[in-house]
C-alpha positions in Angstrom: -19.3 17.4 24.9 -19.0 20.5 22.8 -21.5 19.6 20.1 -24.2 18.9 22.7 -23.2 21.6 25.1 -22.6 19.2 28.0 -20.9 20.2 31.2 -17.9 18.2 32.6 -20.1 16.5 35.2 -22.8 15.7 32.6 -20.2 14.3 30.3 -18.8 12.1 33.1 -22.3 10.7 33.8 -23.2 10.1 30.2 -20.0 8.3 29.3 -19.5 6.6 32.7 -16.1 8.2 33.4 -15.2 8.5 37.0 -12.3 10.9 36.8 -12.8 14.6 36.0 -9.1 14.9 35.1 -9.4 12.5 32.2 -12.1 14.6 30.5 -10.1 17.8 31.2 -7.0 16.3 29.7 -8.9 15.0 26.6 -10.4 18.5 26.2 -7.0 20.2 26.4 -5.5 17.8 23.9 -8.4 18.3 21.5 -8.2 22.1 21.7 -4.4 22.1 21.2 -4.0 19.3 18.6 -7.5 18.7 17.2 -9.1 15.3 16.8 -5.9 13.8 15.5 -4.3 14.5 18.9 -6.7 12.1 20.6 -5.5 9.2 18.4 -1.9 9.4 19.7 -1.0 6.8 22.3 0.1 8.6 25.5 0.3 5.8 28.0 3.5 4.6 29.6 6.8 6.3 30.2 8.2 8.7 27.7 11.5 8.1 26.1 14.2 10.1 27.9 16.3 10.3 24.8 19.3 8.6 26.4 20.6 5.5 24.6 20.5 2.2 26.3 23.6 1.0 28.2 25.9 -1.2 26.3 27.1 -4.5 27.9 30.4 -3.8 29.8 32.3 -6.1 27.4 31.3 -4.2 24.3 31.9 -0.9 26.0 35.4 -1.9 27.0 36.2 -3.1 23.4 34.9 0.2 22.0 37.0 2.3 24.4 40.1 0.2 23.6 39.5 0.6 19.8 39.0 4.3 20.2 42.3 4.6 22.1 44.0 2.5 19.5 42.7 4.7 16.7 43.9 7.9 18.5 
């Protein structure tokens, strides 16, 4: 798009992309992170950083062991 000086609508037609938002998002990523940023998989939900829940049995055993150690 930048090399050939295409507008957003021209780019949409040329590459058969139906959503203007996709092109805008790709352009923002490219400007912020460079070409490498476009290679990063961004689909799906992000990891919230919270660990997965342990089974109740294991959690109870760990709590009991923690109390015993105290």
